[in-house]
C-alpha positions, 0 to 999 in steps of 0.5 A, spaced: 470 169 498 477 173 498 479 177 493 484 172 491 479 167 490 475 172 486 480 174 481 481 167 477 473 167 476 473 175 474 478 173 469 475 167 466 468 171 466 472 177 462 475 172 457 468 169 456 465 176 454 471 177 450 470 171 446 463 172 445 464 178 443 469 176 437 464 170 435 458 175 435 463 180 430 465 174 426 457 171 425 455 178 424 461 179 418 458 172 415 451 174 415 453 181 412 457 178 407 452 173 405 446 178 405 450 183 401 451 178 396 444 179 394 446 185 390 449 182 383 453 188 381 456 189 388 464 188 388 467 183 392 468 185 399 475 186 402 473 187 409 468 188 414 469 192 421 465 195 426 464 203 424 465 208 430 457 209 430 454 203 434 450 198 430 453 200 424 459 196 420 464 199 415 464 195 408 470 196 404 471 194 397 476 195 391 481 197 396 479 204 398 471 204 397 467 205 403 460 203 405 456 202 411 451 197 413 447 194 419 449 188 423 445 184 418 447 187 412 439 188 410 441 196 408 447 199 405 449 206 405 454 210 401 457 217 403 461 220 409 460 219 416 461 225 420 463 226 428 459 232 429 462 233 436 469 233 433 467 236 427 471 230 423 469 227 417 471 219 419 470 216 412 475 221 409 480 220 415 479 212 414 480 213 406 486 217 407 489 212 412 488 206 407 491 210 402 497 211 405 503 208 402 510 207 406 515 211 403 520 206 404 516 201 400 516 205 394 520 201 388 525 207 387 529 203 382 523 204 377 523 212 379 527 218 376 531 221 382 532 228 382 536 231 388 536 239 390 540 242 395 542 238 401 536 233 398 534 231 406 527 232 405 523 226 401 518 226 396 515 222 391 511 224 385 507 220 380 506 223 373 504 223 366 508 227 361 501 229 357 498 231 364 497 239 364 496 239 371 503 235 372 506 241 368 503 246 372 506 242 378 513 241 375 513 249 374 511 250 382 516 244 384 522 248 382 521 253 387 522 247 392 529 246 395 533 241 399 529 235 397 530 229 393 524 227 389 523 220 386 519 221 380 515 215 377 513 216 370 505 214 370 503 214 363 495 213 364 493 218 359 493 214 352 498 211 347 502 217 346 503 218 354 506 211 353 511 213 348 513 219 351 514 216 358 519 210 354 523 216 351 524 219 357 526 213 361 530 211 356 534 217 355 541 218 357 539 224 362 532 222 364 531 228 369 534 233 364 529 230 358 523 230 363 525 237 365 526 240 358 519 237 356 515 239 362 517 246 363 520 248 356 516 243 351 522 240 348 520 234 345 523 227 348 528 224 342 526 217 340 529 212 345 529 204 346 530 200 352 527 196 357 521 199 359 519 194 364 519 199 370 513 203 366 509 197 367 511 196 374 509 203 375 502 202 372 501 196 376 503 199 383 499 205 381 493 200 380 494 196 387 494 203 391 489 206 387 493 212 384 487 214 379 490 221 377 496 225 376 500 228 379 499 224 385 504 226 391 507 221 397 510 224 403 515 221 407 510 219 412 506 215 407 500 221 406 498 222 399 496 228 396 492 228 389 493 234 384 497 240 383 498 243 389 501 250 390 509 250 392 507 253 399 503 247 401 508 242 398 513 246 403 508 246 409 507 238 408 515 237 407 517 241 413 511 237 417 514 230 416 521 230 414 
């Protein structure tokens, strides 16, 4: 048989193999979901996909929590999967990828915009006015120039955080009142206005699993939690802007 005659048969065989593989994955996912459902306290499963290790499946719940199971869902593992040859934490990389937030999708209308220098570089910060680490970070952030900062008030530390965030958001000069409080301890004056933006910030943070403050989001969507030093902020800004 000539090559031209074999080609359609080969393509059909490849298509059948791909379809069979897809059906097997789907069947495996259904069985995994069914069997893991035997655990009453297990969260609703967001996604089941093949893990990098053959025979292992990744089970994602609560948006960013990763578990591993076999292809029947009879065993469940919690922890990090490492590629020892490449010296990579595959679970950590996966969570980092899932945690990315497209910078251009950030609801900047609900943020306080602060421009320093030429403002060409971009950084978003979720912060609580009563967060000690946020105050430390704000002092370090003053060393960074040529950046536009989108500050999202994220009051998650109690009722007083909500009150202070309201007073800052409703101030005539939001950025100045924020800086005065965070860096100099000048209490924000009482102010009233529409604070729906603060509610939307909390909803956004819950959706994207922002669980601590400060949380930084860089222009490439990468997220960094915690009060990192100015040198690290500078390095990440330079890498992505």
